[in-house]
N, CA, C, O and the ligand as a Tripos MOL2 file, in Angstrom:
@<TRIPOS>MOLECULE
protein
  277   275    70     0     0
PROTEIN
NO_CHARGES

@<TRIPOS>ATOM
      1 N          70.6760  -21.3600   -3.2170 N.3       1 MET1
      2 CA         72.0890  -21.3780   -3.5820 C.3       1 MET1
      3 C          72.4750  -20.0610   -4.2480 C.2       1 MET1
      4 O          73.5710  -19.5410   -4.0360 O.2       1 MET1
      5 N          71.5710  -19.5360   -5.0470 N.am      2 HIS2
      6 CA         71.8640  -18.2790   -5.7200 C.3       2 HIS2
      7 C          71.9890  -17.1560   -4.7040 C.2       2 HIS2
      8 O          72.8240  -16.2640   -4.8560 O.2       2 HIS2
      9 N          71.1540  -17.1990   -3.6620 N.am      3 THR3
     10 CA         71.1820  -16.1730   -2.6260 C.3       3 THR3
     11 C          72.5160  -16.2080   -1.8760 C.2       3 THR3
     12 O          73.0870  -15.1650   -1.5570 O.2       3 THR3
     13 N          72.9990  -17.4150   -1.6020 N.am      4 GLU4
     14 CA         74.2700  -17.5570   -0.9000 C.3       4 GLU4
     15 C          75.4120  -16.9530   -1.7110 C.2       4 GLU4
     16 O          76.3200  -16.3320   -1.1580 O.2       4 GLU4
     17 N          75.3560  -17.1400   -3.0100 N.am      5 GLN5
     18 CA         76.4080  -16.6010   -3.8700 C.3       5 GLN5
     19 C          76.3910  -15.0740   -3.8240 C.2       5 GLN5
     20 O          77.4420  -14.4330   -3.8280 O.2       5 GLN5
     21 N          75.1890  -14.5000   -3.7790 N.am      6 ARG6
     22 CA         75.0730  -13.0440   -3.7110 C.3       6 ARG6
     23 C          75.7290  -12.5260   -2.4320 C.2       6 ARG6
     24 O          76.4930  -11.5610   -2.4580 O.2       6 ARG6
     25 N          75.4200  -13.1800   -1.3190 N.am      7 GLU7
     26 CA         75.9710  -12.7390   -0.0380 C.3       7 GLU7
     27 C          77.4900  -12.8330   -0.0380 C.2       7 GLU7
     28 O          78.1850  -11.9440    0.4540 O.2       7 GLU7
     29 N          77.9910  -13.9330   -0.6020 N.am      8 THR8
     30 CA         79.4360  -14.1170   -0.6650 C.3       8 THR8
     31 C          80.0550  -13.0390   -1.5420 C.2       8 THR8
     32 O          81.1260  -12.5100   -1.2420 O.2       8 THR8
     33 N          79.3680  -12.7270   -2.6200 N.am      9 PHE9
     34 CA         79.8770  -11.7170   -3.5480 C.3       9 PHE9
     35 C          80.0770  -10.3890   -2.8340 C.2       9 PHE9
     36 O          81.1070   -9.7390   -3.0150 O.2       9 PHE9
     37 N          79.1080   -9.9810   -2.0280 N.am     10 TYR10
     38 CA         79.2280   -8.6960   -1.3580 C.3      10 TYR10
     39 C          80.3130   -8.6920   -0.2810 C.2      10 TYR10
     40 O          80.9990   -7.6890   -0.0860 O.2      10 TYR10
     41 N          80.4630   -9.8190    0.4140 N.am     11 SER11
     42 CA         81.4660   -9.8550    1.4710 C.3      11 SER11
     43 C          82.8840   -9.9630    0.8910 C.2      11 SER11
     44 O          83.8700   -9.7200    1.5870 O.2      11 SER11
     45 N          82.9660  -10.3280   -0.3850 N.am     12 TYR12
     46 CA         84.2770  -10.4380   -1.0270 C.3      12 TYR12
     47 C          84.3780   -9.4130   -2.1500 C.2      12 TYR12
     48 O          84.9600   -9.6660   -3.2050 O.2      12 TYR12
     49 N          83.7960   -8.2560   -1.8920 N.am     13 ALA13
     50 CA         83.7340   -7.2250   -2.9240 C.3      13 ALA13
     51 C          85.1060   -6.7260   -3.3580 C.2      13 ALA13
     52 O          85.2560   -6.2080   -4.4650 O.2      13 ALA13
     53 N          86.1000   -6.8760   -2.5050 N.am     14 CYS14
     54 CA         87.4390   -6.4060   -2.8440 C.3      14 CYS14
     55 C          88.4030   -7.5890   -2.8220 C.2      14 CYS14
     56 O          89.1050   -7.7970   -1.8330 O.2      14 CYS14
     57 N          88.4410   -8.3500   -3.8870 N.am     15 PRO15
     58 CA         89.2460   -9.5790   -3.9440 C.3      15 PRO15
     59 C          90.7350   -9.4350   -3.6880 C.2      15 PRO15
     60 O          91.3630  -10.3840   -3.2190 O.2      15 PRO15
     61 N          91.3170   -8.2870   -3.9770 N.am     16 THR16
     62 CA         92.7570   -8.1400   -3.8020 C.3      16 THR16
     63 C          93.1620   -8.1730   -2.3340 C.2      16 THR16
     64 O          94.3170   -8.4520   -2.0130 O.2      16 THR16
     65 N          92.2130   -7.8900   -1.4410 N.am     17 ASP17
     66 CA         92.5210   -7.9080   -0.0080 C.3      17 ASP17
     67 C          92.1940   -9.2500    0.6310 C.2      17 ASP17
     68 O          92.3920   -9.4350    1.8320 O.2      17 ASP17
     69 N          91.7010  -10.1700   -0.1550 N.am     18 GLN18
     70 CA         91.3020  -11.4630    0.3890 C.3      18 GLN18
     71 C          92.3820  -12.5130    0.1560 C.2      18 GLN18
     72 O          93.3930  -12.2530   -0.4960 O.2      18 GLN18
     73 N          92.1500  -13.6820    0.6920 N.am     19 ASN19
     74 CA         93.0770  -14.7860    0.5010 C.3      19 ASN19
     75 C          93.0360  -15.2370   -0.9580 C.2      19 ASN19
     76 O          92.1530  -14.8550   -1.7260 O.2      19 ASN19
     77 N          94.0030  -16.0460   -1.3050 N.am     20 ALA20
     78 CA         94.0430  -16.5570   -2.6650 C.3      20 ALA20
     79 C          92.7390  -17.2530   -2.9900 C.2      20 ALA20
     80 O          92.1660  -17.9600   -2.1620 O.2      20 ALA20
     81 N          92.2900  -17.0410   -4.1920 N.am     21 GLY21
     82 CA         91.0500  -17.6760   -4.5880 C.3      21 GLY21
     83 C          90.7640  -17.3830   -6.0430 C.2      21 GLY21
     84 O          91.4340  -16.5730   -6.6840 O.2      21 GLY21
     85 N          89.7860  -18.0390   -6.5270 N.am     22 LEU22
     86 CA         89.4340  -17.8550   -7.9260 C.3      22 LEU22
     87 C          88.1550  -17.0410   -8.0360 C.2      22 LEU22
     88 O          87.2120  -17.2190   -7.2650 O.2      22 LEU22
     89 N          88.1480  -16.1610   -8.9960 N.am     23 TYR23
     90 CA         86.9850  -15.3140   -9.2000 C.3      23 TYR23
     91 C          86.5140  -15.4340  -10.6340 C.2      23 TYR23
     92 O          87.2980  -15.6800  -11.5510 O.2      23 TYR23
     93 N          85.2260  -15.2570  -10.8040 N.am     24 LEU24
     94 CA         84.6350  -15.3450  -12.1310 C.3      24 LEU24
     95 C          84.1690  -13.9500  -12.5350 C.2      24 LEU24
     96 O          83.3940  -13.3140  -11.8200 O.2      24 LEU24
     97 N          84.6420  -13.4860  -13.6750 N.am     25 ARG25
     98 CA         84.2190  -12.1670  -14.1340 C.3      25 ARG25
     99 C          83.4530  -12.2900  -15.4400 C.2      25 ARG25
    100 O          83.9010  -12.9190  -16.3990 O.2      25 ARG25
    101 N          82.2860  -11.6700  -15.4430 N.am     26 CYS26
    102 CA         81.4540  -11.7190  -16.6380 C.3      26 CYS26
    103 C          81.9470  -10.6610  -17.6160 C.2      26 CYS26
    104 O          82.0590   -9.4870  -17.2610 O.2      26 CYS26
    105 N          82.2400  -11.0710  -18.8450 N.am     27 LYS27
    106 CA         82.7620  -10.1240  -19.8290 C.3      27 LYS27
    107 C          81.6560   -9.2790  -20.4530 C.2      27 LYS27
    108 O          81.9240   -8.3540  -21.2200 O.2      27 LYS27
    109 N          80.4060   -9.6120  -20.1130 N.am     28 ILE28
    110 CA         79.2990   -8.8280  -20.6590 C.3      28 ILE28
    111 C          78.8590   -7.7330  -19.6910 C.2      28 ILE28
    112 O          78.7910   -6.5620  -20.0660 O.2      28 ILE28
    113 N          78.5580   -8.1130  -18.4370 N.am     29 CYS29
    114 CA         78.0870   -7.1080  -17.4720 C.3      29 CYS29
    115 C          79.1810   -6.6720  -16.5000 C.2      29 CYS29
    116 O          78.9990   -5.7120  -15.7500 O.2      29 CYS29
    117 N          80.3030   -7.3660  -16.5100 N.am     30 GLY30
    118 CA         81.4150   -6.9710  -15.6520 C.3      30 GLY30
    119 C          81.3210   -7.4420  -14.2170 C.2      30 GLY30
    120 O          82.1760   -7.1090  -13.3970 O.2      30 GLY30
    121 N          80.2940   -8.2110  -13.9030 N.am     31 GLN31
    122 CA         80.1140   -8.6890  -12.5310 C.3      31 GLN31
    123 C          81.2640   -9.6220  -12.1360 C.2      31 GLN31
    124 O          81.6770  -10.4920  -12.9030 O.2      31 GLN31
    125 N          81.7590   -9.4140  -10.9300 N.am     32 LEU32
    126 CA         82.8360  -10.2570  -10.4180 C.3      32 LEU32
    127 C          82.3060  -11.0500   -9.2390 C.2      32 LEU32
    128 O          81.8010  -10.4760   -8.2750 O.2      32 LEU32
    129 N          82.4160  -12.3520   -9.3140 N.am     33 GLN33
    130 CA         81.9390  -13.1740   -8.2010 C.3      33 GLN33
    131 C          82.9580  -14.2390   -7.8680 C.2      33 GLN33
    132 O          83.6070  -14.7840   -8.7610 O.2      33 GLN33
    133 N          83.1070  -14.5420   -6.5710 N.am     34 PRO34
    134 CA         84.0640  -15.5690   -6.1630 C.3      34 PRO34
    135 C          83.5350  -16.9540   -6.4910 C.2      34 PRO34
    136 O          82.3350  -17.2120   -6.4080 O.2      34 PRO34
    137 N          84.4320  -17.8230   -6.8580 N.am     35 MET35
    138 CA         84.0330  -19.1980   -7.1120 C.3      35 MET35
    139 C          83.7640  -19.8460   -5.7490 C.2      35 MET35
    140 O          84.3250  -19.4260   -4.7370 O.2      35 MET35
    141 N          82.9100  -20.8640   -5.7290 N.am     36 GLN36
    142 CA         82.6210  -21.5590   -4.4760 C.3      36 GLN36
    143 C          83.9440  -22.0090   -3.8690 C.2      36 GLN36
    144 O          84.8190  -22.5100   -4.5750 O.2      36 GLN36
    145 N          84.0880  -21.8310   -2.5680 N.am     37 THR37
    146 CA         85.3410  -22.1290   -1.8820 C.3      37 THR37
    147 C          85.8750  -23.5250   -2.1550 C.2      37 THR37
    148 O          87.0530  -23.6950   -2.4690 O.2      37 THR37
    149 N          85.0050  -24.5270   -2.0360 N.am     38 GLU38
    150 CA         85.4510  -25.9120   -2.2380 C.3      38 GLU38
    151 C          85.9720  -26.1060   -3.6550 C.2      38 GLU38
    152 O          87.0020  -26.7430   -3.8790 O.2      38 GLU38
    153 N          85.2430  -25.5460   -4.5930 N.am     39 CYS39
    154 CA         85.6040  -25.6740   -6.0030 C.3      39 CYS39
    155 C          86.9220  -24.9560   -6.2770 C.2      39 CYS39
    156 O          87.7920  -25.4660   -6.9820 O.2      39 CYS39
    157 N          87.0450  -23.7710   -5.7080 N.am     40 SER40
    158 CA         88.2410  -22.9610   -5.8760 C.3      40 SER40
    159 C          89.4710  -23.6690   -5.3070 C.2      40 SER40
    160 O          90.5200  -23.7220   -5.9480 O.2      40 SER40
    161 N          89.3270  -24.2080   -4.1040 N.am     41 GLU41
    162 CA         90.4540  -24.9020   -3.4650 C.3      41 GLU41
    163 C          90.8620  -26.1350   -4.2550 C.2      41 GLU41
    164 O          92.0420  -26.4690   -4.3560 O.2      41 GLU41
    165 N          89.8620  -26.7990   -4.8100 N.am     42 GLN42
    166 CA         90.1150  -28.0060   -5.5830 C.3      42 GLN42
    167 C          90.9440  -27.6800   -6.8320 C.2      42 GLN42
    168 O          91.8700  -28.4100   -7.1830 O.2      42 GLN42
    169 N          90.6030  -26.5950   -7.4800 N.am     43 ILE43
    170 CA         91.3280  -26.2030   -8.6930 C.3      43 ILE43
    171 C          92.7610  -25.7820   -8.3550 C.2      43 ILE43
    172 O          93.7040  -26.1620   -9.0490 O.2      43 ILE43
    173 N          92.9150  -24.9990   -7.2890 N.am     44 VAL44
    174 CA         94.2490  -24.5660   -6.8660 C.3      44 VAL44
    175 C          95.1060  -25.7870   -6.5320 C.2      44 VAL44
    176 O          96.2870  -25.8460   -6.8710 O.2      44 VAL44
    177 N          94.4830  -26.7610   -5.8580 N.am     45 LYS45
    178 CA         95.1870  -27.9820   -5.4730 C.3      45 LYS45
    179 C          95.6100  -28.7720   -6.7110 C.2      45 LYS45
    180 O          96.7200  -29.2990   -6.7740 O.2      45 LYS45
    181 N          94.7240  -28.8460   -7.6810 N.am     46 GLN46
    182 CA         95.0310  -29.5880   -8.9040 C.3      46 GLN46
    183 C          96.1370  -28.9120   -9.7110 C.2      46 GLN46
    184 O          96.9810  -29.5800  -10.3080 O.2      46 GLN46
    185 N          96.1210  -27.5970   -9.7200 N.am     47 ILE47
    186 CA         97.1750  -26.8740  -10.4430 C.3      47 ILE47
    187 C          98.5240  -27.1940   -9.7950 C.2      47 ILE47
    188 O          99.5230  -27.3970  -10.4840 O.2      47 ILE47
    189 N          98.5360  -27.2350   -8.4770 N.am     48 LYS48
    190 CA         99.7830  -27.5090   -7.7700 C.3      48 LYS48
    191 C         100.2620  -28.9300   -8.0260 C.2      48 LYS48
    192 O         101.4530  -29.1590   -8.2340 O.2      48 LYS48
    193 N          99.3390  -29.8830   -8.0110 N.am     49 GLU49
    194 CA         99.7130  -31.2860   -8.2150 C.3      49 GLU49
    195 C         100.0840  -31.6120   -9.6570 C.2      49 GLU49
    196 O         101.0170  -32.3730   -9.9120 O.2      49 GLU49
    197 N          99.3550  -31.0360  -10.5810 N.am     50 GLN50
    198 CA         99.5770  -31.3760  -11.9840 C.3      50 GLN50
    199 C         100.5260  -30.4500  -12.7260 C.2      50 GLN50
    200 O         101.2270  -30.8720  -13.6460 O.2      50 GLN50
    201 N         100.5450  -29.1830  -12.3220 N.am     51 GLU51
    202 CA        101.4230  -28.2400  -13.0100 C.3      51 GLU51
    203 C         102.6340  -27.8910  -12.1400 C.2      51 GLU51
    204 O         103.5590  -27.2130  -12.5880 O.2      51 GLU51
    205 N         102.6120  -28.3670  -10.8810 N.am     52 HIS52
    206 CA        103.6690  -28.0610   -9.9240 C.3      52 HIS52
    207 C         103.8510  -26.5570   -9.8160 C.2      52 HIS52
    208 O         104.9660  -26.0350   -9.7930 O.2      52 HIS52
    209 N         102.7170  -25.8860   -9.7500 N.am     53 PHE53
    210 CA        102.7310  -24.4320   -9.6670 C.3      53 PHE53
    211 C         101.8210  -24.0160   -8.5170 C.2      53 PHE53
    212 O         100.6280  -24.3190   -8.5150 O.2      53 PHE53
    213 N         102.3950  -23.3180   -7.5390 N.am     54 ALA54
    214 CA        101.6100  -22.9040   -6.3810 C.3      54 ALA54
    215 C         100.9880  -21.5330   -6.6120 C.2      54 ALA54
    216 O         101.6790  -20.5140   -6.6120 O.2      54 ALA54
    217 N          99.6990  -21.5250   -6.8050 N.am     55 VAL55
    218 CA         98.9880  -20.2690   -7.0140 C.3      55 VAL55
    219 C          98.8520  -19.5590   -5.6790 C.2      55 VAL55
    220 O          98.2870  -20.1140   -4.7370 O.2      55 VAL55
    221 N          99.3580  -18.3530   -5.5910 N.am     56 ASP56
    222 CA         99.2640  -17.6290   -4.3210 C.3      56 ASP56
    223 C          98.5840  -16.2840   -4.4440 C.2      56 ASP56
    224 O          98.5870  -15.4930   -3.5010 O.2      56 ASP56
    225 N          98.0160  -16.0240   -5.5740 N.am     57 ALA57
    226 CA         97.2970  -14.7670   -5.7360 C.3      57 ALA57
    227 C          95.9300  -15.0510   -6.3360 C.2      57 ALA57
    228 O          95.6850  -16.1240   -6.8880 O.2      57 ALA57
    229 N          95.0690  -14.0960   -6.2210 N.am     58 SER58
    230 CA         93.7420  -14.2710   -6.7910 C.3      58 SER58
    231 C          93.8350  -14.3720   -8.3000 C.2      58 SER58
    232 O          94.6470  -13.7020   -8.9380 O.2      58 SER58
    233 N          93.0040  -15.2050   -8.8460 N.am     59 MET59
    234 CA         93.0140  -15.4160  -10.2840 C.3      59 MET59
    235 C          91.5940  -15.1860  -10.7900 C.2      59 MET59
    236 O          90.6290  -15.6580  -10.1890 O.2      59 MET59
    237 N          91.4760  -14.4790  -11.8670 N.am     60 ILE60
    238 CA         90.1510  -14.1720  -12.3960 C.3      60 ILE60
    239 C          89.9370  -14.8940  -13.7260 C.2      60 ILE60
    240 O          90.7440  -14.7890  -14.6490 O.2      60 ILE60
    241 N          88.8480  -15.6130  -13.7940 N.am     61 LEU61
    242 CA         88.4870  -16.3330  -15.0060 C.3      61 LEU61
    243 C          87.3710  -15.5540  -15.6900 C.2      61 LEU61
    244 O          86.3800  -15.1930  -15.0560 O.2      61 LEU61
    245 N          87.5320  -15.2980  -16.9750 N.am     62 GLU62
    246 CA         86.5190  -14.5530  -17.6840 C.3      62 GLU62
    247 C          85.5340  -15.4700  -18.3750 C.2      62 GLU62
    248 O          85.8760  -16.5630  -18.8260 O.2      62 GLU62
    249 N          84.3160  -15.0020  -18.4440 N.am     63 GLY63
    250 CA         83.2810  -15.7980  -19.0890 C.3      63 GLY63
    251 C          81.9740  -15.0270  -19.1080 C.2      63 GLY63
    252 O          81.9500  -13.7960  -19.0980 O.2      63 GLY63
    253 N          80.9050  -15.7750  -19.1350 N.am     64 VAL64
    254 CA         79.5810  -15.1470  -19.1780 C.3      64 VAL64
    255 C          78.7790  -15.6380  -17.9850 C.2      64 VAL64
    256 O          78.6230  -16.8450  -17.7960 O.2      64 VAL64
    257 N          78.2740  -14.7240  -17.1880 N.am     65 CYS65
    258 CA         77.5440  -15.1070  -15.9820 C.3      65 CYS65
    259 C          76.1620  -15.6570  -16.2880 C.2      65 CYS65
    260 O          75.6840  -15.6040  -17.4210 O.2      65 CYS65
    261 N          75.5410  -16.1830  -15.2540 N.am     66 GLN66
    262 CA         74.2360  -16.8030  -15.3890 C.3      66 GLN66
    263 C          73.1930  -15.8270  -15.9490 C.2      66 GLN66
    264 O          72.3630  -16.1980  -16.7780 O.2      66 GLN66
    265 N          73.2500  -14.6050  -15.4940 N.am     67 ASP67
    266 CA         72.2730  -13.6130  -15.9250 C.3      67 ASP67
    267 C          72.4090  -13.2340  -17.4010 C.2      67 ASP67
    268 O          71.4290  -12.8710  -18.0510 O.2      67 ASP67
    269 N          73.6200  -13.3220  -17.9140 N.am     68 CYS68
    270 CA         73.8650  -12.8910  -19.2930 C.3      68 CYS68
    271 C          73.8220  -14.0330  -20.3100 C.2      68 CYS68
    272 O          73.9210  -13.7950  -21.5140 O.2      68 CYS68
    273 N          73.6780  -15.2450  -19.8390 N.am     69 GLN69
    274 CA         73.6640  -16.3720  -20.7760 C.3      69 GLN69
    275 C          72.3500  -16.4660  -21.5300 C.2      69 GLN69
    276 O          72.1760  -17.3610  -22.3580 O.2      69 GLN69
    277 ZN         76.8880  -10.9530  -16.7900 Zn       70 ZN70
@<TRIPOS>BOND
     1     1     2 1
     2     2     3 1
     3     3     4 2
     4     3     5 am
     5     5     6 1
     6     6     7 1
     7     7     8 2
     8     7     9 am
     9     9    10 1
    10    10    11 1
    11    11    12 2
    12    11    13 am
    13    13    14 1
    14    14    15 1
    15    15    16 2
    16    15    17 am
    17    17    18 1
    18    18    19 1
    19    19    20 2
    20    19    21 am
    21    21    22 1
    22    22    23 1
    23    23    24 2
    24    23    25 am
    25    25    26 1
    26    26    27 1
    27    27    28 2
    28    27    29 am
    29    29    30 1
    30    30    31 1
    31    31    32 2
    32    31    33 am
    33    33    34 1
    34    34    35 1
    35    35    36 2
    36    35    37 am
    37    37    38 1
    38    38    39 1
    39    39    40 2
    40    39    41 am
    41    41    42 1
    42    42    43 1
    43    43    44 2
    44    43    45 am
    45    45    46 1
    46    46    47 1
    47    47    48 2
    48    47    49 am
    49    49    50 1
    50    50    51 1
    51    51    52 2
    52    51    53 am
    53    53    54 1
    54    54    55 1
    55    55    56 2
    56    55    57 am
    57    57    58 1
    58    58    59 1
    59    59    60 2
    60    59    61 am
    61    61    62 1
    62    62    63 1
    63    63    64 2
    64    63    65 am
    65    65    66 1
    66    66    67 1
    67    67    68 2
    68    67    69 am
    69    69    70 1
    70    70    71 1
    71    71    72 2
    72    71    73 am
    73    73    74 1
    74    74    75 1
    75    75    76 2
    76    75    77 am
    77    77    78 1
    78    78    79 1
    79    79    80 2
    80    79    81 am
    81    81    82 1
    82    82    83 1
    83    83    84 2
    84    83    85 am
    85    85    86 1
    86    86    87 1
    87    87    88 2
    88    87    89 am
    89    89    90 1
    90    90    91 1
    91    91    92 2
    92    91    93 am
    93    93    94 1
    94    94    95 1
    95    95    96 2
    96    95    97 am
    97    97    98 1
    98    98    99 1
    99    99   100 2
   100    99   101 am
   101   101   102 1
   102   102   103 1
   103   103   104 2
   104   103   105 am
   105   105   106 1
   106   106   107 1
   107   107   108 2
   108   107   109 am
   109   109   110 1
   110   110   111 1
   111   111   112 2
   112   111   113 am
   113   113   114 1
   114   114   115 1
   115   115   116 2
   116   115   117 am
   117   117   118 1
   118   118   119 1
   119   119   120 2
   120   119   121 am
   121   121   122 1
   122   122   123 1
   123   123   124 2
   124   123   125 am
   125   125   126 1
   126   126   127 1
   127   127   128 2
   128   127   129 am
   129   129   130 1
   130   130   131 1
   131   131   132 2
   132   131   133 am
   133   133   134 1
   134   134   135 1
   135   135   136 2
   136   135   137 am
   137   137   138 1
   138   138   139 1
   139   139   140 2
   140   139   141 am
   141   141   142 1
   142   142   143 1
   143   143   144 2
   144   143   145 am
   145   145   146 1
   146   146   147 1
   147   147   148 2
   148   147   149 am
   149   149   150 1
   150   150   151 1
   151   151   152 2
   152   151   153 am
   153   153   154 1
   154   154   155 1
   155   155   156 2
   156   155   157 am
   157   157   158 1
   158   158   159 1
   159   159   160 2
   160   159   161 am
   161   161   162 1
   162   162   163 1
   163   163   164 2
   164   163   165 am
   165   165   166 1
   166   166   167 1
   167   167   168 2
   168   167   169 am
   169   169   170 1
   170   170   171 1
   171   171   172 2
   172   171   173 am
   173   173   174 1
   174   174   175 1
   175   175   176 2
   176   175   177 am
   177   177   178 1
   178   178   179 1
   179   179   180 2
   180   179   181 am
   181   181   182 1
   182   182   183 1
   183   183   184 2
   184   183   185 am
   185   185   186 1
   186   186   187 1
   187   187   188 2
   188   187   189 am
   189   189   190 1
   190   190   191 1
   191   191   192 2
   192   191   193 am
   193   193   194 1
   194   194   195 1
   195   195   196 2
   196   195   197 am
   197   197   198 1
   198   198   199 1
   199   199   200 2
   200   199   201 am
   201   201   202 1
   202   202   203 1
   203   203   204 2
   204   203   205 am
   205   205   206 1
   206   206   207 1
   207   207   208 2
   208   207   209 am
   209   209   210 1
   210   210   211 1
   211   211   212 2
   212   211   213 am
   213   213   214 1
   214   214   215 1
   215   215   216 2
   216   215   217 am
   217   217   218 1
   218   218   219 1
   219   219   220 2
   220   219   221 am
   221   221   222 1
   222   222   223 1
   223   223   224 2
   224   223   225 am
   225   225   226 1
   226   226   227 1
   227   227   228 2
   228   227   229 am
   229   229   230 1
   230   230   231 1
   231   231   232 2
   232   231   233 am
   233   233   234 1
   234   234   235 1
   235   235   236 2
   236   235   237 am
   237   237   238 1
   238   238   239 1
   239   239   240 2
   240   239   241 am
   241   241   242 1
   242   242   243 1
   243   243   244 2
   244   243   245 am
   245   245   246 1
   246   246   247 1
   247   247   248 2
   248   247   249 am
   249   249   250 1
   250   250   251 1
   251   251   252 2
   252   251   253 am
   253   253   254 1
   254   254   255 1
   255   255   256 2
   256   255   257 am
   257   257   258 1
   258   258   259 1
   259   259   260 2
   260   259   261 am
   261   261   262 1
   262   262   263 1
   263   263   264 2
   264   263   265 am
   265   265   266 1
   266   266   267 1
   267   267   268 2
   268   267   269 am
   269   269   270 1
   270   270   271 1
   271   271   272 2
   272   271   273 am
   273   273   274 1
   274   274   275 1
   275   275   276 2
@<TRIPOS>SUBSTRUCTURE
     1 MET1         2 RESIDUE 1 A MET
     2 HIS2         6 RESIDUE 1 A HIS
     3 THR3        10 RESIDUE 1 A THR
     4 GLU4        14 RESIDUE 1 A GLU
     5 GLN5        18 RESIDUE 1 A GLN
     6 ARG6        22 RESIDUE 1 A ARG
     7 GLU7        26 RESIDUE 1 A GLU
     8 THR8        30 RESIDUE 1 A THR
     9 PHE9        34 RESIDUE 1 A PHE
    10 TYR10       38 RESIDUE 1 A TYR
    11 SER11       42 RESIDUE 1 A SER
    12 TYR12       46 RESIDUE 1 A TYR
    13 ALA13       50 RESIDUE 1 A ALA
    14 CYS14       54 RESIDUE 1 A CYS
    15 PRO15       58 RESIDUE 1 A PRO
    16 THR16       62 RESIDUE 1 A THR
    17 ASP17       66 RESIDUE 1 A ASP
    18 GLN18       70 RESIDUE 1 A GLN
    19 ASN19       74 RESIDUE 1 A ASN
    20 ALA20       78 RESIDUE 1 A ALA
    21 GLY21       82 RESIDUE 1 A GLY
    22 LEU22       86 RESIDUE 1 A LEU
    23 TYR23       90 RESIDUE 1 A TYR
    24 LEU24       94 RESIDUE 1 A LEU
    25 ARG25       98 RESIDUE 1 A ARG
    26 CYS26      102 RESIDUE 1 A CYS
    27 LYS27      106 RESIDUE 1 A LYS
    28 ILE28      110 RESIDUE 1 A ILE
    29 CYS29      114 RESIDUE 1 A CYS
    30 GLY30      118 RESIDUE 1 A GLY
    31 GLN31      122 RESIDUE 1 A GLN
    32 LEU32      126 RESIDUE 1 A LEU
    33 GLN33      130 RESIDUE 1 A GLN
    34 PRO34      134 RESIDUE 1 A PRO
    35 MET35      138 RESIDUE 1 A MET
    36 GLN36      142 RESIDUE 1 A GLN
    37 THR37      146 RESIDUE 1 A THR
    38 GLU38      150 RESIDUE 1 A GLU
    39 CYS39      154 RESIDUE 1 A CYS
    40 SER40      158 RESIDUE 1 A SER
    41 GLU41      162 RESIDUE 1 A GLU
    42 GLN42      166 RESIDUE 1 A GLN
    43 ILE43      170 RESIDUE 1 A ILE
    44 VAL44      174 RESIDUE 1 A VAL
    45 LYS45      178 RESIDUE 1 A LYS
    46 GLN46      182 RESIDUE 1 A GLN
    47 ILE47      186 RESIDUE 1 A ILE
    48 LYS48      190 RESIDUE 1 A LYS
    49 GLU49      194 RESIDUE 1 A GLU
    50 GLN50      198 RESIDUE 1 A GLN
    51 GLU51      202 RESIDUE 1 A GLU
    52 HIS52      206 RESIDUE 1 A HIS
    53 PHE53      210 RESIDUE 1 A PHE
    54 ALA54      214 RESIDUE 1 A ALA
    55 VAL55      218 RESIDUE 1 A VAL
    56 ASP56      222 RESIDUE 1 A ASP
    57 ALA57      226 RESIDUE 1 A ALA
    58 SER58      230 RESIDUE 1 A SER
    59 MET59      234 RESIDUE 1 A MET
    60 ILE60      238 RESIDUE 1 A ILE
    61 LEU61      242 RESIDUE 1 A LEU
    62 GLU62      246 RESIDUE 1 A GLU
    63 GLY63      250 RESIDUE 1 A GLY
    64 VAL64      254 RESIDUE 1 A VAL
    65 CYS65      258 RESIDUE 1 A CYS
    66 GLN66      262 RESIDUE 1 A GLN
    67 ASP67      266 RESIDUE 1 A ASP
    68 CYS68      270 RESIDUE 1 A CYS
    69 GLN69      274 RESIDUE 1 A GLN
    70 ZN70       277 GROUP 0 **** ****
């Protein structure tokens, strides 16, 4: 699973040119990785249903990545 995330990370190296999605940025090492597609879509869907807000741009969530924890 970790390997798959790495591959996805490289293919989505430039998030601004990609479709709407959620990205996770580590505030320690600066690594940016896309959230799993299913998880990302689920959150976008919930925001729309509960907040009545349609997210149409990439959103970056800051935190601490697995390597830095
Ligand atoms: Zn990190």
